[in-house]
C-alpha positions in Angstrom: 81.6 98.9 117.3 82.5 99.6 113.7 83.0 103.2 112.6 80.3 104.9 110.6 80.4 104.5 106.8 83.0 106.7 105.3 80.5 108.7 103.3 79.2 110.1 106.6 81.1 113.3 107.6 81.7 111.9 111.0 82.8 108.6 109.5 85.2 110.4 107.3 86.7 112.1 110.3 87.1 108.8 112.1 88.6 107.2 109.1 91.1 110.1 108.6 92.1 110.0 112.3 92.5 106.2 112.4 94.3 106.2 109.0 96.6 109.0 110.1 97.6 107.3 113.3 98.2 103.9 111.5 100.2 105.6 108.7 102.3 107.3 111.4 102.9 103.9 113.1 104.0 102.3 109.9 106.2 105.2 109.0 107.9 104.8 112.4 108.2 101.0 111.9 109.6 101.6 108.4 112.3 103.8 109.9 113.1 101.4 112.8 113.1 98.3 110.6 115.4 100.2 108.3 117.8 100.6 111.2 117.5 96.8 112.0 118.3 96.0 108.4 121.4 98.3 108.5 122.5 96.6 111.7 122.0 93.2 110.2 124.1 94.1 107.2 126.8 95.4 109.6 126.6 92.2 111.5 127.2 90.2 108.4 130.2 92.4 107.5 131.5 92.0 111.1 131.1 88.3 111.0 132.8 88.0 107.7 135.9 89.9 108.9 136.0 88.0 112.2 135.0 90.8 114.5 135.2 90.5 118.2 132.3 88.9 120.2 131.9 92.3 121.9 131.2 94.0 118.6 128.7 91.3 117.5 127.0 91.4 120.9 126.7 95.2 120.6 125.0 95.0 117.2 122.6 92.3 118.5 121.7 94.4 121.6 121.0 97.4 119.4 118.8 95.3 117.1 116.9 93.9 120.1 116.4 97.4 121.4 115.0 98.5 118.0 112.7 95.4 117.9 111.5 96.2 121.5 110.6 99.7 120.3 108.5 98.2 117.5 106.7 96.0 120.0 105.9 98.9 122.2 104.7 100.9 119.2 102.5 98.1 118.0 101.0 97.7 121.5 100.3 101.4 121.8 98.2 101.4 118.6 95.9 98.5 119.5 92.8 100.7 119.5 93.5 102.1 116.1 94.1 98.6 114.7 90.9 97.3 116.2 89.0 100.3 114.8 90.5 99.7 111.4 89.6 96.0 111.4 86.1 96.7 112.6 85.4 99.3 109.9 87.7 98.2 107.1 84.6 97.3 104.9 83.4 100.9 105.3 86.7 102.7 104.8 87.3 104.5 101.5 89.2 102.8 98.7 91.8 105.5 98.9 92.3 104.9 102.7 92.6 101.2 102.2 95.1 101.6 99.4 97.3 104.0 101.4 97.3 101.7 104.4 98.0 98.6 102.3 100.9 100.4 100.5 102.4 101.3 103.9 102.1 97.8 105.1 103.7 96.4 101.9 106.7 98.7 102.4 107.2 97.6 106.0 106.8 93.9 104.9 109.5 94.3 102.2 111.9 95.7 104.7 111.2 92.8 107.1 111.7 90.3 104.2 115.1 92.0 103.5 116.0 91.6 107.2 115.1 87.9 107.2 117.1 87.3 104.1 120.1 89.1 105.6 119.8 87.2 108.8 119.7 84.0 106.9 123.0 85.0 105.2 124.4 85.8 108.6 123.4 82.4 109.9 125.2 80.8 107.0 128.4 82.8 107.8 128.2 81.6 111.4 127.7 78.0 110.3 130.7 78.2 107.9 132.8 79.6 110.7 131.7 76.9 113.1 132.7 74.2 110.6 136.2 75.8 110.3 136.8 75.4 114.1 
């Protein structure tokens, strides 16, 4: 069932609660994806200098752990996401703008991670050709 229209006092309270929880989720994701980005950059540096397989494996395991944490966070906020989707046409412009800004920030970090991983793949391909 969709939350009440946000001009209703109860609807505003629901909106504020759902928005706060989702903004908290995306702030956590921003922090964790930032860690993944840093690990990906370190991986590229390690690959470039010919680091040991153990060092690369450690970075990969840490990245996997971070991504597992994001998956758990996403799963734990299913109700909030459903409530947002169900009522998004009734939420205030301000709430929608804040959530969209948070999502854009997370998306930018993910795009940086993907670009970094692509560079890392190219380093690996180059090294494979040299063997």
